[in-house]
Residue frames as qw, qx, qy, qz and C-alpha x, y, z in Angstrom:
[[0.095, -0.268, -0.257, -0.924, 3.43, 5.31, 2.42],
 [0.147, -0.311, -0.929, 0.139, -0.79, 5.93, 4.51],
 [0.188, -0.202, -0.810, -0.518, -5.36, 7.79, 6.05],
 [0.066, 0.006, 0.281, -0.957, -10.09, 8.53, 7.77],
 [0.439, -0.345, -0.348, -0.753, -14.07, 8.66, 8.36],
 [0.639, -0.434, -0.625, -0.112, -16.74, 7.35, 10.71],
 [0.351, -0.760, 0.194, -0.511, -17.29, 8.35, 14.29],
 [0.944, -0.315, -0.094, 0.038, -15.90, 5.14, 15.74],
 [0.058, -0.824, 0.552, -0.113, -12.59, 5.40, 17.57],
 [0.886, 0.150, -0.438, -0.011, -10.71, 2.17, 16.91],
 [0.425, 0.300, -0.631, 0.576, -8.38, 2.87, 19.82],
 [0.488, -0.519, 0.138, -0.688, -11.12, 3.41, 22.43],
 [0.852, -0.320, 0.358, -0.209, -10.93, -0.26, 23.43],
 [0.356, -0.396, 0.791, 0.303, -8.38, -3.03, 22.70],
 [0.621, 0.400, -0.327, -0.590, -8.98, -4.04, 19.07],
 [0.499, -0.117, 0.858, -0.025, -9.94, -7.66, 18.54],
 [0.578, 0.405, -0.359, -0.611, -10.57, -9.14, 15.11],
 [0.880, 0.106, -0.403, -0.227, -11.92, -12.68, 14.82],
 [0.867, -0.492, -0.005, 0.080, -10.36, -13.57, 18.20],
 [0.728, 0.203, -0.078, 0.650, -7.01, -12.18, 17.08],
 [0.278, -0.925, -0.155, 0.208, -6.06, -9.39, 19.48],
 [0.428, 0.812, -0.232, 0.321, -3.53, -6.82, 18.35],
 [0.750, -0.029, -0.430, 0.502, -0.18, -7.45, 20.00],
 [0.427, -0.821, -0.249, 0.284, 0.59, -5.54, 23.17],
 [0.519, -0.252, 0.191, 0.794, 3.75, -4.07, 21.64],
 [0.177, 0.475, 0.486, 0.712, 1.66, -2.26, 19.03],
 [0.287, -0.801, -0.390, -0.351, -0.63, -0.61, 21.57],
 [0.609, -0.784, -0.099, 0.070, 1.67, -0.13, 24.53],
 [0.739, 0.003, -0.018, 0.674, 5.30, 0.42, 23.50],
 [0.215, -0.711, -0.144, 0.654, 6.62, 3.89, 24.44],
 [0.176, -0.261, 0.468, 0.826, 7.60, 4.65, 20.84],
 [0.062, -0.236, -0.762, -0.600, 4.16, 4.02, 19.42],
 [0.060, -0.528, -0.803, 0.270, 1.22, 4.35, 21.83],
 [0.059, 0.734, 0.305, -0.604, 0.37, 8.03, 22.06],
 [0.009, -0.438, 0.457, 0.774, 1.88, 8.97, 18.72],
 [0.010, -0.139, -0.881, -0.453, -0.11, 6.43, 16.71],
 [0.008, 0.645, 0.732, -0.219, -3.37, 7.21, 18.46],
 [0.004, 0.712, 0.082, -0.698, -2.87, 10.93, 17.98],
 [0.059, -0.254, 0.651, 0.713, -1.88, 10.40, 14.34],
 [0.012, 0.349, 0.890, 0.293, -5.01, 8.44, 13.45],
 [0.021, -0.734, -0.575, 0.360, -7.32, 10.84, 15.28],
 [0.051, -0.601, 0.147, 0.784, -5.78, 13.89, 13.58],
 [0.002, 0.082, -0.740, -0.667, -6.21, 12.40, 10.12],
 [0.024, 0.511, 0.859, 0.012, -9.80, 11.38, 10.85],
 [0.020, 0.719, 0.321, -0.616, -10.64, 15.00, 11.55],
 [0.036, 0.482, -0.416, -0.770, -9.41, 15.93, 8.07],
 [0.150, 0.101, 0.919, 0.349, -11.27, 13.17, 6.24],
 [0.530, 0.288, 0.102, -0.791, -14.35, 13.92, 4.20],
 [0.586, 0.147, 0.797, 0.006, -16.26, 10.88, 3.03],
 [0.239, 0.426, -0.422, -0.763, -16.46, 10.81, -0.74],
 [0.666, 0.216, -0.441, -0.562, -17.34, 8.06, -3.17],
 [0.212, 0.204, -0.947, 0.130, -16.74, 5.03, -0.96],
 [0.696, -0.375, -0.457, -0.408, -19.40, 2.61, 0.21],
 [0.430, -0.596, 0.485, -0.475, -19.70, 2.13, 3.98],
 [0.976, -0.033, -0.209, -0.050, -18.12, -1.28, 4.50],
 [0.360, -0.788, 0.492, -0.083, -15.33, -2.47, 6.76],
 [0.637, 0.390, -0.665, 0.024, -12.47, -4.83, 5.85],
 [0.655, -0.491, 0.443, -0.366, -12.50, -7.67, 8.39],
 [0.183, 0.275, -0.943, -0.042, -11.11, -11.12, 8.97],
 [0.753, -0.042, 0.247, -0.608, -13.94, -13.65, 8.97],
 [0.955, 0.044, 0.276, -0.097, -13.57, -17.44, 9.08],
 [0.684, -0.258, 0.460, 0.504, -9.96, -17.19, 7.92],
 [0.461, 0.536, 0.448, 0.547, -10.77, -14.90, 5.00],
 [0.120, -0.293, -0.069, 0.946, -10.20, -11.20, 4.41],
 [0.181, 0.653, 0.723, 0.133, -13.69, -9.91, 3.63],
 [0.068, -0.282, 0.031, 0.957, -14.23, -6.51, 1.99],
 [0.466, 0.177, -0.162, -0.851, -17.68, -5.27, 0.98],
 [0.840, 0.047, 0.332, -0.427, -19.10, -8.74, 1.62],
 [0.849, 0.459, -0.259, -0.039, -16.63, -10.43, -0.73],
 [0.819, -0.438, 0.257, 0.266, -13.78, -12.76, 0.28],
 [0.360, 0.876, -0.311, -0.078, -10.74, -11.08, -1.23],
 [0.215, 0.509, -0.819, 0.152, -8.11, -13.30, 0.42],
 [0.910, -0.252, -0.151, -0.292, -8.86, -16.86, 1.49],
 [0.909, -0.082, -0.264, 0.311, -6.85, -19.09, 3.80],
 [0.046, 0.840, -0.276, 0.465, -5.41, -16.14, 5.73],
 [0.624, 0.044, -0.655, 0.423, -2.76, -17.37, 8.24],
 [0.515, -0.721, -0.444, 0.133, -3.25, -16.79, 11.97],
 [0.519, -0.374, -0.077, 0.765, -0.29, -14.39, 12.21],
 [0.154, 0.405, 0.367, 0.823, -1.91, -11.88, 9.84],
 [0.097, -0.531, -0.526, 0.657, -3.39, -8.82, 11.57],
 [0.109, 0.575, 0.479, 0.654, -6.02, -6.52, 10.07],
 [0.168, -0.414, -0.415, 0.793, -6.49, -3.11, 11.68],
 [0.197, 0.752, 0.567, 0.274, -9.61, -1.34, 10.35],
 [0.260, -0.046, -0.077, 0.961, -9.15, 2.36, 9.80],
 [0.410, 0.185, 0.137, -0.883, -12.57, 3.47, 8.60],
 [0.759, 0.255, 0.430, -0.417, -15.56, 1.92, 6.84],
 [0.802, 0.578, -0.085, -0.124, -13.66, 1.22, 3.64],
 [0.492, 0.655, -0.516, 0.252, -9.99, 0.88, 4.57],
 [0.842, -0.528, 0.109, 0.016, -7.64, -1.01, 6.85],
 [0.102, 0.731, -0.674, -0.004, -3.99, -1.78, 7.44],
 [0.992, -0.009, -0.109, -0.065, -2.76, -5.33, 6.92],
 [0.065, 0.723, -0.662, 0.186, 0.35, -6.66, 8.62],
 [0.917, -0.072, -0.391, -0.034, 1.77, -9.75, 10.26],
 [0.457, -0.747, 0.448, -0.180, 3.79, -11.00, 13.20],
 [0.760, 0.324, -0.553, 0.103, 6.64, -13.47, 13.54],
 [0.825, -0.551, -0.077, 0.097, 8.31, -15.36, 16.39],
 [0.745, -0.097, 0.085, 0.654, 11.73, -14.15, 15.21],
 [0.012, -0.896, 0.045, 0.441, 13.43, -10.76, 14.93],
 [0.685, 0.166, 0.459, 0.541, 14.76, -10.24, 11.41],
 [0.043, -0.456, 0.189, 0.868, 15.77, -7.48, 9.03],
 [0.398, 0.165, -0.550, -0.716, 13.66, -9.13, 6.31],
 [0.470, 0.148, 0.794, -0.356, 10.40, -11.05, 6.55],
 [0.329, 0.006, -0.641, -0.693, 8.22, -12.66, 3.91],
 [0.391, 0.128, 0.699, -0.585, 4.70, -13.18, 5.26],
 [0.049, -0.280, -0.848, -0.448, 1.93, -15.13, 3.54],
 [0.274, 0.051, 0.221, -0.935, -1.30, -13.12, 3.52],
 [0.639, 0.316, 0.559, -0.424, -3.75, -15.48, 1.83],
 [0.435, 0.141, 0.769, 0.447, -4.83, -16.87, -1.54],
 [0.358, 0.550, -0.026, -0.754, -6.01, -14.85, -4.57],
 [0.297, 0.081, 0.879, 0.363, -7.79, -16.75, -7.35],
 [0.165, 0.559, 0.749, 0.315, -10.21, -16.08, -10.20],
 [0.035, -0.896, -0.274, 0.348, -10.15, -12.29, -10.06],
 [0.545, 0.690, 0.070, 0.471, -8.95, -9.71, -12.56],
 [0.535, -0.739, -0.037, 0.408, -5.95, -7.85, -11.18],
 [0.465, 0.802, -0.106, 0.358, -3.47, -5.16, -12.12],
 [0.733, -0.496, -0.047, 0.464, 0.03, -4.92, -10.62],
 [0.284, 0.906, -0.235, 0.209, 2.52, -2.07, -10.76],
 [0.884, -0.386, 0.073, 0.254, 5.89, -3.61, -9.98],
 [0.124, -0.858, 0.410, 0.284, 9.53, -2.53, -9.94],
 [0.909, 0.413, 0.008, 0.057, 10.94, -4.03, -13.13],
 [0.619, 0.371, -0.292, 0.628, 14.31, -2.31, -12.66],
 [0.398, -0.357, -0.446, 0.717, 15.70, -0.35, -9.73],
 [0.002, 0.279, -0.005, -0.960, 14.66, 2.83, -11.54],
 [0.363, 0.037, -0.537, -0.761, 11.66, 1.57, -13.55],
 [0.425, 0.163, 0.774, -0.440, 8.13, 0.28, -12.85],
 [0.316, 0.049, -0.652, -0.688, 5.78, -1.38, -15.33],
 [0.705, -0.067, 0.265, -0.655, 2.26, -2.91, -15.15],
 [0.153, 0.091, -0.967, -0.183, 1.21, -6.54, -15.31],
 [0.693, -0.113, -0.015, -0.712, -2.27, -8.03, -15.52],
 [0.218, 0.117, -0.968, 0.044, -3.45, -11.40, -14.28],
 [0.664, -0.358, -0.270, -0.598, -6.17, -13.34, -12.44],
 [0.880, -0.386, -0.272, 0.056, -4.45, -15.14, -9.56],
 [0.503, -0.825, 0.210, 0.149, -1.76, -14.77, -6.94],
 [0.783, -0.101, 0.393, 0.471, 0.84, -16.50, -9.09],
 [0.467, 0.690, 0.287, 0.472, 0.59, -13.61, -11.59],
 [0.226, -0.973, 0.020, -0.049, 1.82, -11.06, -9.03],
 [0.715, 0.440, -0.316, 0.442, 5.54, -10.38, -9.55],
 [0.625, -0.383, -0.297, 0.612, 8.19, -9.65, -6.96],
 [0.240, -0.198, -0.047, 0.949, 8.52, -5.99, -5.93],
 [0.048, -0.647, -0.617, -0.447, 4.87, -5.15, -6.61],
 [0.140, -0.003, -0.298, 0.944, 4.27, -1.59, -5.39],
 [0.485, 0.133, 0.188, -0.844, 0.52, -1.47, -6.05],
 [0.023, 0.144, 0.972, 0.185, -2.13, -4.16, -6.52],
 [0.467, 0.132, 0.071, -0.872, -5.62, -3.43, -7.81],
 [0.156, 0.159, 0.974, 0.039, -8.32, -6.13, -7.81],
 [0.435, -0.090, -0.309, -0.841, -11.64, -6.05, -9.65],
 [0.163, 0.127, 0.902, -0.378, -14.41, -7.49, -7.49],
 [0.364, -0.165, -0.527, -0.750, -17.55, -8.24, -9.48],
 [0.544, -0.124, 0.451, -0.696, -20.84, -8.66, -7.66],
 [0.357, 0.089, 0.929, -0.028, -22.66, -11.96, -7.57],
 [0.111, -0.209, -0.678, -0.695, -25.05, -12.55, -10.52],
 [0.204, 0.379, 0.633, -0.644, -28.51, -11.15, -9.81],
 [0.337, 0.629, 0.683, 0.155, -31.73, -10.44, -11.60],
 [0.035, 0.946, 0.110, -0.304, -31.00, -6.73, -11.46],
 [0.760, 0.362, 0.189, 0.505, -28.93, -6.21, -14.61],
 [0.127, 0.900, -0.013, 0.417, -28.48, -2.55, -13.77],
 [0.504, -0.790, 0.315, -0.152, -26.47, -3.43, -10.64],
 [0.971, 0.038, 0.066, 0.228, -23.67, -5.50, -12.17],
 [0.300, 0.856, -0.300, 0.293, -20.93, -2.84, -12.12],
 [0.798, -0.036, -0.444, 0.405, -17.68, -4.00, -10.50],
 [0.379, -0.918, 0.109, -0.043, -16.01, -2.58, -7.43],
 [0.636, 0.548, -0.401, 0.368, -12.27, -2.31, -6.81],
 [0.751, -0.648, 0.004, 0.126, -9.89, -3.14, -3.99],
 [0.398, 0.791, -0.353, 0.302, -6.49, -1.51, -3.66],
 [0.846, -0.426, -0.054, 0.317, -3.47, -2.99, -1.85],
 [0.295, 0.871, -0.197, 0.339, -0.79, -0.36, -1.32],
 [0.796, -0.203, -0.298, 0.487, 2.48, -1.37, 0.41],
 [0.065, -0.942, 0.035, -0.328, 3.71, 1.46, 2.63],
 [0.328, 0.436, -0.606, 0.579, 6.55, 2.42, 4.95],
 [0.725, -0.614, -0.275, -0.146, 6.11, 1.08, 8.46],
 [0.582, -0.750, 0.198, 0.245, 8.70, 2.81, 10.62],
 [0.107, -0.694, 0.601, 0.381, 12.13, 1.88, 9.25],
 [0.473, 0.029, 0.860, 0.189, 10.81, -0.96, 7.10],
 [0.394, 0.316, -0.377, -0.777, 9.73, -0.82, 3.47],
 [0.642, 0.165, 0.703, -0.258, 7.11, -3.17, 2.07],
 [0.365, 0.323, -0.578, -0.655, 6.33, -4.83, -1.24],
 [0.826, 0.091, 0.378, -0.408, 3.97, -7.54, -2.46],
 [0.215, 0.393, -0.821, -0.353, 4.59, -10.71, -4.45],
 [0.893, -0.004, 0.031, -0.449, 2.85, -13.94, -5.36],
 [0.280, -0.403, 0.867, 0.085, 3.94, -17.57, -5.37],
 [0.262, 0.090, -0.842, -0.462, 3.12, -20.69, -7.36],
 [0.091, -0.361, -0.904, 0.211, 0.34, -21.59, -4.90],
 [0.072, -0.673, -0.431, -0.597, -1.54, -18.36, -5.72],
 [0.495, -0.672, -0.397, 0.381, -0.66, -16.96, -2.29],
 [0.145, 0.893, -0.035, 0.425, -0.17, -13.24, -1.85],
 [0.745, -0.264, -0.287, 0.541, 3.03, -12.56, 0.08],
 [0.102, -0.986, 0.013, -0.128, 4.21, -9.47, 1.93],
 [0.753, 0.137, -0.222, 0.604, 7.92, -8.71, 1.95],
 [0.288, -0.953, -0.017, -0.094, 9.06, -6.39, 4.75],
 [0.817, 0.049, -0.113, 0.564, 12.70, -5.33, 4.95],
 [0.281, -0.908, -0.023, 0.309, 14.91, -2.68, 6.54],
 [0.634, 0.707, -0.176, 0.258, 17.99, -3.13, 4.34],
 [0.005, 0.695, -0.569, 0.440, 20.12, -3.09, 7.49],
 [0.661, -0.055, -0.743, 0.086, 21.07, -6.35, 9.29],
 [0.227, -0.040, -0.634, 0.738, 21.12, -4.50, 12.62],
 [0.415, 0.022, 0.131, -0.900, 17.60, -3.10, 12.19],
 [0.220, -0.115, -0.957, -0.147, 15.27, -5.98, 12.97],
 [0.527, -0.115, 0.211, -0.815, 11.66, -6.55, 13.99],
 [0.167, 0.085, 0.979, -0.074, 9.27, -9.38, 14.74],
 [0.267, 0.653, 0.694, -0.144, 6.18, -7.62, 13.39],
 [0.032, -0.050, 0.275, 0.960, 4.97, -5.11, 10.86],
 [0.188, 0.493, 0.782, -0.332, 1.36, -4.24, 11.56],
 [0.330, 0.806, 0.194, -0.451, 0.87, -1.34, 9.14],
 [0.416, -0.277, 0.635, 0.589, 2.75, -2.62, 6.12],
 [0.084, 0.260, 0.735, 0.620, -0.10, -2.59, 3.58],
 [0.317, 0.283, 0.273, -0.863, -2.93, -0.09, 3.22],
 [0.104, 0.293, 0.898, 0.312, -6.10, -1.70, 1.81],
 [0.275, 0.339, 0.202, -0.877, -8.99, 0.38, 0.50],
 [0.296, 0.388, 0.858, 0.159, -12.22, -0.21, -1.39],
 [0.231, 0.495, 0.063, -0.835, -14.23, 1.87, -3.87],
 [0.672, 0.518, 0.510, -0.142, -16.47, 1.80, -6.94],
 [0.517, 0.853, -0.066, 0.025, -14.19, 3.83, -9.24],
 [0.886, -0.063, -0.044, 0.458, -10.56, 2.67, -9.74],
 [0.407, 0.525, -0.054, 0.745, -9.12, 6.09, -10.60],
 [0.362, -0.743, 0.054, -0.560, -10.81, 7.85, -7.69],
 [0.903, -0.421, -0.081, 0.031, -9.83, 4.98, -5.39],
 [0.780, 0.103, -0.091, 0.611, -6.13, 5.25, -6.24],
 [0.160, 0.626, -0.026, 0.763, -6.14, 9.04, -6.14],
 [0.542, -0.712, -0.005, -0.447, -7.89, 9.26, -2.78],
 [0.925, -0.323, -0.090, 0.177, -5.80, 6.50, -1.23],
 [0.653, 0.283, -0.117, 0.692, -2.55, 8.15, -2.26],
 [0.116, -0.709, 0.061, -0.692, -3.71, 11.37, -0.61],
 [0.775, -0.596, -0.029, -0.208, -4.43, 9.52, 2.61],
 [0.902, -0.069, -0.094, 0.415, -1.05, 7.79, 2.55],
 [0.397, 0.514, -0.103, 0.753, 0.72, 11.09, 1.93],
 [0.364, -0.729, 0.039, -0.579, -1.10, 12.78, 4.80],
 [0.881, -0.471, -0.039, -0.023, -0.31, 9.97, 7.22],
 [0.800, 0.114, -0.106, 0.580, 3.37, 9.91, 6.30],
 [0.151, 0.641, -0.078, 0.748, 3.52, 13.66, 6.71],
 [0.569, -0.675, 0.073, -0.464, 2.04, 13.28, 10.20],
 [0.959, -0.251, -0.082, 0.100, 4.31, 10.36, 11.09],
 [0.390, 0.758, -0.372, 0.368, 7.51, 12.39, 11.20],
 [0.293, -0.648, 0.552, -0.435, 8.09, 11.55, 14.86],
 [0.977, -0.112, 0.012, -0.183, 7.63, 7.81, 14.65],
 [0.947, -0.073, 0.051, 0.308, 10.66, 5.81, 15.78],
 [0.451, -0.606, 0.282, 0.592, 14.13, 6.80, 14.68],
 [0.596, 0.475, 0.491, 0.422, 13.42, 7.37, 10.99],
 [0.240, -0.580, -0.026, 0.778, 15.25, 10.69, 10.64],
 [0.152, 0.091, 0.577, 0.797, 14.63, 11.06, 6.92],
 [0.139, -0.680, -0.674, -0.254, 10.91, 11.42, 7.65],
 [0.328, -0.744, -0.291, 0.505, 11.72, 14.04, 10.28],
 [0.283, -0.316, 0.298, 0.855, 13.70, 15.98, 7.69],
 [0.071, -0.077, -0.605, -0.789, 11.27, 15.78, 4.79],
 [0.417, 0.196, 0.515, -0.722, 8.01, 15.14, 6.67],
 [0.790, 0.444, 0.275, -0.321, 6.79, 12.68, 4.07],
 [0.570, -0.230, 0.647, 0.452, 8.41, 10.66, 1.30],
 [0.264, 0.293, 0.651, 0.649, 6.52, 12.00, -1.71],
 [0.225, 0.306, 0.148, -0.913, 4.20, 14.74, -2.92],
 [0.520, 0.500, 0.681, -0.125, 0.79, 14.19, -4.44],
 [0.434, 0.318, 0.503, 0.677, 0.51, 15.13, -8.10],
 [0.013, -0.875, -0.421, -0.238, -1.92, 17.95, -7.38],
 [0.393, -0.890, 0.019, 0.229, 0.65, 19.71, -5.19],
 [0.696, -0.129, 0.336, 0.621, 3.63, 19.29, -7.50],
 [0.215, 0.868, -0.065, -0.443, 4.99, 22.16, -9.57],
 [0.832, 0.505, 0.072, 0.219, 6.41, 21.81, -13.05],
 [0.612, -0.444, 0.147, 0.638, 10.19, 22.35, -12.99],
 [0.171, 0.836, -0.091, -0.513, 11.38, 25.44, -14.81],
 [0.253, -0.364, 0.750, 0.492, 13.59, 23.37, -17.11],
 [0.441, 0.414, 0.791, 0.093, 10.47, 22.17, -18.94],
 [0.275, 0.877, 0.173, -0.355, 10.06, 25.67, -20.41],
 [0.019, 0.721, -0.554, -0.417, 13.25, 25.15, -22.39],
 [0.824, 0.397, -0.336, -0.226, 14.08, 22.97, -25.38],
 [0.479, -0.547, 0.683, -0.075, 15.77, 19.73, -24.42],
 [0.682, 0.342, -0.605, -0.229, 17.05, 16.42, -25.74],
 [0.782, -0.400, 0.383, -0.287, 16.59, 13.17, -23.80],
 [0.185, 0.508, -0.830, -0.137, 19.42, 10.69, -24.22],
 [0.441, 0.015, 0.854, -0.276, 17.23, 7.96, -22.71],
 [0.679, 0.550, 0.287, -0.392, 14.64, 8.38, -25.48],
 [0.447, 0.734, -0.438, -0.265, 17.45, 8.43, -28.03],
 [0.342, 0.469, -0.812, 0.052, 19.53, 5.47, -26.83],
 [0.871, -0.374, -0.163, -0.274, 17.70, 3.71, -24.00],
 [0.813, -0.520, 0.215, 0.152, 20.24, 1.31, -22.43],
 [0.803, 0.263, 0.178, 0.504, 22.72, 1.82, -25.29],
 [0.004, -0.999, 0.038, -0.017, 23.72, 5.34, -24.29],
 [0.819, -0.080, 0.081, 0.562, 27.39, 6.06, -25.06],
 [0.260, -0.643, 0.053, 0.718, 29.75, 9.08, -25.24],
 [0.194, -0.049, 0.600, 0.774, 30.03, 9.06, -29.05],
 [0.005, -0.586, -0.753, -0.299, 26.29, 8.94, -29.51],
 [0.198, -0.824, -0.363, 0.388, 25.78, 11.87, -27.14],
 [0.270, -0.479, 0.276, 0.788, 28.45, 13.89, -28.95],
 [0.121, 0.175, 0.717, 0.663, 26.93, 13.18, -32.37],
 [0.077, -0.715, -0.694, -0.038, 23.47, 14.03, -31.07],
 [0.220, -0.758, -0.165, 0.591, 24.61, 17.39, -29.74],
 [0.230, -0.219, 0.486, 0.814, 26.18, 18.22, -33.10],
 [0.061, 0.454, 0.770, 0.443, 22.81, 17.71, -34.79],
 [0.158, -0.812, -0.511, 0.235, 21.27, 20.34, -32.52],
 [0.290, -0.494, 0.120, 0.811, 23.71, 23.06, -33.63]]
């Protein structure tokens, strides 16, 4: 899924972050160069700065620093952070091998309140709370961290800020987050096709920062939707060309006409115990 502000053009010169230069394949391959630059510039023109504080996610001394706070520590050298504007960035990683599935370590999360939305079943997502990387389950689709400011004499300035990690589609690869027993945040990138392989995924996770969690999630989802809609021509992902985006934002959705009619939900009635006899008996009760 992916985003906008400031007057700085991140593609005007080769991007270098903490002596880690973005790989040449990202900036110079025929399938990505002009399209990605044009995509980011087009979205920037649409962006209107709202409630976010002017701060840039960066890699500093092996840590991912956002708004002056180390969010991830012990970040490996193969992790790449591409700033997008003053509050957001893309996080990805590189490998020495071409694979259809990669699991990259992104860094350590400890002693912070967090909320995960993860895929509990193929068709179902549920939340989980925790305070370290080991609390983050496999197939996490959204991670929200609460970053409290350092104690100060100004009691009126102790409100927390929030950091959102949102796994997104990067070409033909889907992304998800997970933790391990060492409190490390891991990024899983996979194509689902053994013949579709890569050695890097540089825009696998969208990271954003804000002072209000609901506004942060809402605004970030809009950015991701807009970027996916503009990315229809990336690579060979024909489904994006057909639908020009993989989802619609809630504000643009329309209620289906079927909701105007009386209905009976077998899932609410039976959950996983749905069966033909139960459905038949239920229908009889409606007559």
